[in-house]
N, C-alpha and C positions, 0 to 999 in steps of 0.2 A: 140388887147384886146381879150382874150378868157375867156368866162364865161360859167357856166353850169346852165341851167334853167329847172325847173320843171313846169309841167302843161301846156306846149304848146300844141296847137291843133295838131292832126295827120297830117294835111295838111300844117303845118308850114314850111316855106322855106325862103330863103333870100329876096323874094319879099314881104312877108307879116309880117316879124318880123322886128321891129324897135328898135334900140339901141340909147339911148340918154345919153350923158355925159354933165352934167349941162343942158343947153338948146340946145346943139348942136347935131343934128342928125348925127350919124356915118354911114358910108357905111358898110352894112353887107355883108361879103364875103362868109360865109358858115353857114348853120344850119344843124347839124347832126340829124340822126334818134334817137328817144328816146331809152335809154338803158333799161335794165330789171326793173330798179327803176323808169322809166318815166322821166329821166333827159336827156336833149339834150345839146350838145355843140354848142355854138354860137360864131363865130369869127367875129370881126368888126375892122375896121381900125381907129386908133386914129391919126388925123393929127398932124404934128410936131408943129403947132402953138398953140396947147392946152397947157396952162400954167401947169407947174409941181405943184404937191401938191395934197391936198385932193379935190376930185370932187364928184359930185352926179351922180350915174348911175341908169338908169331904163330901163326896157325892155317892149315893147308893142307888142301885137299881137291881131288882131281881135277886136280892140277897148278896150281891157283890158290891164291895165298897172300894172306892178309890183310896190311894195312899193319901193320908192327911197332908195338907200343905198350908203354909202361912199366907195370910192375906192381911192387909191393913185396912181397918175401918176408920174412916175420917169423918 
């Protein structure tokens, strides 16, 4: 899973960014430095056991969580 996230802290990395698909915490493999617009790329692994279809994704860092949003697992 690759997503682009705005508003992460400067010290955000794979150890303090959490990605959730429904209620399942995914393993974060990489968090990029923010670009000129302040957007960082976040890569996380989706296990093969996750059912296909619409799921709810949210990102967490430093105790702050994004609004949940729908993604489609194919």
